[in-house]
Short mmCIF file of the C-alpha atoms (twelve columns), coordinates in Angstrom:
data_MODEL
# 
_entry.id   MODEL 
# 
loop_
_atom_site.group_PDB 
_atom_site.id 
_atom_site.type_symbol 
_atom_site.label_atom_id 
_atom_site.label_alt_id 
_atom_site.label_comp_id 
_atom_site.label_asym_id 
_atom_site.label_seq_id 
_atom_site.Cartn_x 
_atom_site.Cartn_y 
_atom_site.Cartn_z 
_atom_site.pdbx_PDB_model_num 
ATOM 1   C CA . MET A 1   -50.974 -0.785  16.475  1 
ATOM 2   C CA . SER A 2   -51.552 -3.548  13.931  1 
ATOM 3   C CA . LYS A 3   -48.789 -5.448  12.154  1 
ATOM 4   C CA . SER A 4   -49.675 -3.755  8.899   1 
ATOM 5   C CA . GLN A 5   -49.195 -0.332  10.493  1 
ATOM 6   C CA . ALA A 6   -45.880 -1.353  12.091  1 
ATOM 7   C CA . LYS A 7   -44.351 -2.225  8.718   1 
ATOM 8   C CA . ALA A 8   -43.481 0.442   6.215   1 
ATOM 9   C CA . SER A 9   -43.562 0.207   2.455   1 
ATOM 10  C CA . ASN A 10  -40.257 -1.686  2.259   1 
ATOM 11  C CA . GLY A 11  -41.311 -4.350  4.747   1 
ATOM 12  C CA . ALA A 12  -38.948 -3.305  7.581   1 
ATOM 13  C CA . PRO A 13  -40.469 -2.631  11.011  1 
ATOM 14  C CA . GLU A 14  -40.916 1.038   11.890  1 
ATOM 15  C CA . TRP A 15  -38.411 0.887   14.773  1 
ATOM 16  C CA . MET A 16  -35.729 -0.404  12.376  1 
ATOM 17  C CA . GLN A 17  -36.407 2.381   9.884   1 
ATOM 18  C CA . GLN A 18  -36.087 4.949   12.668  1 
ATOM 19  C CA . LEU A 19  -32.790 3.414   13.787  1 
ATOM 20  C CA . ILE A 20  -31.435 3.458   10.240  1 
ATOM 21  C CA . GLY A 21  -32.564 7.070   9.860   1 
ATOM 22  C CA . MET A 22  -30.731 8.091   13.044  1 
ATOM 23  C CA . MET A 23  -27.591 6.312   11.869  1 
ATOM 24  C CA . LEU A 24  -27.710 8.101   8.508   1 
ATOM 25  C CA . VAL A 25  -28.188 11.491  10.147  1 
ATOM 26  C CA . GLY A 26  -25.246 10.750  12.477  1 
ATOM 27  C CA . ASN A 27  -23.011 9.765   9.572   1 
ATOM 28  C CA . ILE A 28  -23.911 12.877  7.599   1 
ATOM 29  C CA . ALA A 29  -23.224 15.101  10.608  1 
ATOM 30  C CA . SER A 30  -19.865 13.517  11.332  1 
ATOM 31  C CA . SER A 31  -18.794 13.706  7.692   1 
ATOM 32  C CA . ASN A 32  -19.766 17.389  7.592   1 
ATOM 33  C CA . ARG A 33  -17.655 17.989  10.709  1 
ATOM 34  C CA . ALA A 34  -14.740 16.200  9.094   1 
ATOM 35  C CA . MET A 35  -15.057 18.392  6.005   1 
ATOM 36  C CA . LEU A 36  -14.858 21.505  8.199   1 
ATOM 37  C CA . VAL A 37  -11.728 20.263  9.960   1 
ATOM 38  C CA . ASN A 38  -9.972  18.855  6.860   1 
ATOM 39  C CA . PRO A 39  -11.394 20.491  3.741   1 
ATOM 40  C CA . PRO A 40  -10.576 18.604  0.546   1 
ATOM 41  C CA . THR A 41  -7.730  20.055  -1.471  1 
ATOM 42  C CA . THR A 42  -7.118  19.709  -5.140  1 
ATOM 43  C CA . PRO A 43  -3.439  19.596  -6.035  1 
ATOM 44  C CA . GLY A 44  -2.446  22.352  -8.417  1 
ATOM 45  C CA . PRO A 45  0.010   22.251  -11.306 1 
ATOM 46  C CA . SER A 46  2.945   23.037  -9.017  1 
ATOM 47  C CA . HIS A 47  2.233   19.872  -7.008  1 
ATOM 48  C CA . TYR A 48  2.375   17.689  -10.100 1 
ATOM 49  C CA . HIS A 49  5.556   19.387  -11.313 1 
ATOM 50  C CA . HIS A 50  7.208   18.612  -7.961  1 
ATOM 51  C CA . VAL A 51  6.076   14.972  -8.030  1 
ATOM 52  C CA . LEU A 52  7.188   14.463  -11.616 1 
ATOM 53  C CA . SER A 53  10.523  16.217  -11.172 1 
ATOM 54  C CA . THR A 54  11.489  14.261  -8.036  1 
ATOM 55  C CA . PRO A 55  14.021  11.599  -9.016  1 
ATOM 56  C CA . LEU A 56  13.161  8.067   -7.955  1 
ATOM 57  C CA . THR A 57  15.717  5.918   -6.214  1 
ATOM 58  C CA . PRO A 58  15.868  2.141   -6.733  1 
ATOM 59  C CA . VAL A 59  14.508  1.450   -3.252  1 
ATOM 60  C CA . GLN A 60  12.859  4.113   -1.171  1 
ATOM 61  C CA . THR A 61  12.314  3.563   2.526   1 
ATOM 62  C CA . LEU A 62  9.688   5.275   4.602   1 
ATOM 63  C CA . LYS A 63  11.173  7.029   7.590   1 
ATOM 64  C CA . ARG A 64  9.186   8.361   10.465  1 
ATOM 65  C CA . PRO A 65  9.788   12.098  10.556  1 
ATOM 66  C CA . GLY A 66  11.304  13.360  13.748  1 
ATOM 67  C CA . SER A 67  11.952  10.034  15.423  1 
ATOM 68  C CA . PRO A 68  12.443  10.792  19.127  1 
ATOM 69  C CA . LEU A 69  15.501  8.538   19.354  1 
ATOM 70  C CA . ALA A 70  18.866  9.271   17.786  1 
ATOM 71  C CA . TYR A 71  19.601  6.014   15.985  1 
ATOM 72  C CA . PRO A 72  23.241  5.627   14.922  1 
ATOM 73  C CA . SER A 73  24.141  5.427   11.260  1 
ATOM 74  C CA . LEU A 74  24.791  1.901   10.033  1 
ATOM 75  C CA . GLU A 75  28.380  2.779   9.259   1 
ATOM 76  C CA . VAL A 76  29.032  3.693   12.881  1 
ATOM 77  C CA . TRP A 77  26.905  0.865   14.276  1 
ATOM 78  C CA . LEU A 78  28.495  -1.884  12.133  1 
ATOM 79  C CA . GLU A 79  31.946  -0.580  13.044  1 
ATOM 80  C CA . SER A 80  30.992  -0.823  16.717  1 
ATOM 81  C CA . LEU A 81  30.080  -4.494  16.193  1 
ATOM 82  C CA . GLU A 82  33.544  -5.078  14.762  1 
ATOM 83  C CA . ASN A 83  35.209  -3.365  17.721  1 
ATOM 84  C CA . ASP A 84  33.096  -5.003  20.430  1 
ATOM 85  C CA . PRO A 85  35.114  -7.816  22.041  1 
ATOM 86  C CA . VAL A 86  32.015  -9.967  22.659  1 
ATOM 87  C CA . ARG A 87  29.978  -9.299  19.535  1 
ATOM 88  C CA . GLN A 88  32.825  -9.785  17.047  1 
ATOM 89  C CA . LYS A 89  33.777  -13.250 18.349  1 
ATOM 90  C CA . LYS A 90  31.430  -15.267 16.128  1 
ATOM 91  C CA . ALA A 91  31.460  -13.204 12.949  1 
ATOM 92  C CA . HIS A 92  33.893  -10.759 11.440  1 
ATOM 93  C CA . GLY A 93  33.285  -8.441  8.537   1 
ATOM 94  C CA . TYR A 94  30.176  -6.646  9.786   1 
ATOM 95  C CA . ARG A 95  31.382  -3.381  8.247   1 
ATOM 96  C CA . ASP A 96  31.587  -5.126  4.862   1 
ATOM 97  C CA . LEU A 97  27.774  -5.374  4.862   1 
ATOM 98  C CA . LEU A 98  27.381  -1.588  4.731   1 
ATOM 99  C CA . LEU A 99  27.393  -1.375  0.916   1 
ATOM 100 C CA . CYS A 100 24.548  -3.908  0.583   1 
ATOM 101 C CA . PHE A 101 22.478  -2.028  3.141   1 
ATOM 102 C CA . THR A 102 23.050  1.450   1.684   1 
ATOM 103 C CA . ARG A 103 22.221  0.222   -1.839  1 
ATOM 104 C CA . ASN A 104 18.837  -0.761  -0.451  1 
ATOM 105 C CA . GLY A 105 18.154  2.460   1.443   1 
ATOM 106 C CA . ILE A 106 19.013  1.069   4.863   1 
ATOM 107 C CA . GLU A 107 20.918  3.973   6.389   1 
ATOM 108 C CA . ASP A 108 20.695  3.655   10.162  1 
ATOM 109 C CA . LEU A 109 19.797  1.288   12.967  1 
ATOM 110 C CA . GLU A 110 16.142  2.343   12.788  1 
ATOM 111 C CA . ASP A 111 15.972  1.233   9.138   1 
ATOM 112 C CA . LEU A 112 17.696  -2.051  9.967   1 
ATOM 113 C CA . LEU A 113 15.141  -2.797  12.671  1 
ATOM 114 C CA . GLN A 114 12.417  -2.757  10.000  1 
ATOM 115 C CA . LEU A 115 13.989  -5.665  8.102   1 
ATOM 116 C CA . THR A 116 12.927  -9.262  8.487   1 
ATOM 117 C CA . LEU A 117 15.322  -12.185 8.387   1 
ATOM 118 C CA . ASP A 118 14.164  -13.087 4.851   1 
ATOM 119 C CA . GLU A 119 14.570  -9.521  3.597   1 
ATOM 120 C CA . MET A 120 18.090  -9.300  4.968   1 
ATOM 121 C CA . MET A 121 19.047  -12.616 3.394   1 
ATOM 122 C CA . ARG A 122 17.740  -11.323 0.039   1 
ATOM 123 C CA . ILE A 123 19.639  -8.036  0.049   1 
ATOM 124 C CA . VAL A 124 22.954  -9.344  1.418   1 
ATOM 125 C CA . PRO A 125 24.468  -11.951 -0.908  1 
ATOM 126 C CA . ASP A 126 26.180  -14.992 0.598   1 
ATOM 127 C CA . ILE A 127 25.219  -14.226 4.194   1 
ATOM 128 C CA . ASN A 128 24.335  -17.118 6.441   1 
ATOM 129 C CA . MET A 129 21.288  -17.295 8.671   1 
ATOM 130 C CA . GLY A 130 23.324  -17.355 11.887  1 
ATOM 131 C CA . THR A 131 24.989  -14.047 11.052  1 
ATOM 132 C CA . VAL A 132 21.660  -12.469 10.116  1 
ATOM 133 C CA . LYS A 133 20.086  -13.625 13.381  1 
ATOM 134 C CA . ARG A 134 23.030  -12.226 15.372  1 
ATOM 135 C CA . ILE A 135 22.846  -8.860  13.602  1 
ATOM 136 C CA . LEU A 136 19.101  -8.614  14.199  1 
ATOM 137 C CA . ALA A 137 19.539  -9.620  17.852  1 
ATOM 138 C CA . PHE A 138 22.283  -6.996  18.336  1 
ATOM 139 C CA . ALA A 139 20.038  -4.394  16.677  1 
ATOM 140 C CA . GLN A 140 17.166  -5.262  19.034  1 
ATOM 141 C CA . GLU A 141 19.465  -5.095  22.080  1 
ATOM 142 C CA . ASP A 142 20.788  -1.688  21.060  1 
ATOM 143 C CA . ALA A 143 17.307  -0.372  20.244  1 
ATOM 144 C CA . LEU A 144 16.152  -1.429  23.711  1 
ATOM 145 C CA . ALA A 145 19.157  0.345   25.225  1 
ATOM 146 C CA . LEU A 146 18.261  3.495   23.270  1 
ATOM 147 C CA . HIS A 147 14.661  3.298   24.469  1 
ATOM 148 C CA . GLU A 148 15.910  2.989   28.045  1 
ATOM 149 C CA . HIS A 149 18.101  6.073   27.438  1 
ATOM 150 C CA . LYS A 150 21.309  4.150   27.833  1 
ATOM 151 C CA . GLN A 151 24.468  5.145   26.020  1 
ATOM 152 C CA . LEU A 152 25.624  2.776   23.279  1 
ATOM 153 C CA . HIS A 153 29.305  1.965   23.028  1 
ATOM 154 C CA . LEU A 154 29.830  3.085   19.462  1 
ATOM 155 C CA . ALA A 155 33.127  3.304   17.617  1 
# 
């Protein structure tokens, strides 16, 4: 086979054109399979009515539906920090933080675990970094205990 026969009209070698053709056929087949499994849906008027009629809150948090662990509410968890003889030694007033958290959609320990140090310092006025680090460390310890199926000592 001569070089002129090996190249097609676009200048690419024949083997490359065949490879590209196989890739295209594979992509078309897989996209057709995907369409059979998940056919596209067009939202109807009732969908838009629901979206438009849903009230928006100042801050909405995304929660994983059906989390396998039963995370305690922040009210209960912060109270347990206050009542713990070891954890309450360095900082008092953990339960006073509840209002700042609930205003920002942080309702339970799972939500709190999603916060970074900077985010917590932004949503809780006049909190110091040491207190934030302690709260986040306590949250991590309790989350680990929940994952290991240990009972938390909650108030």
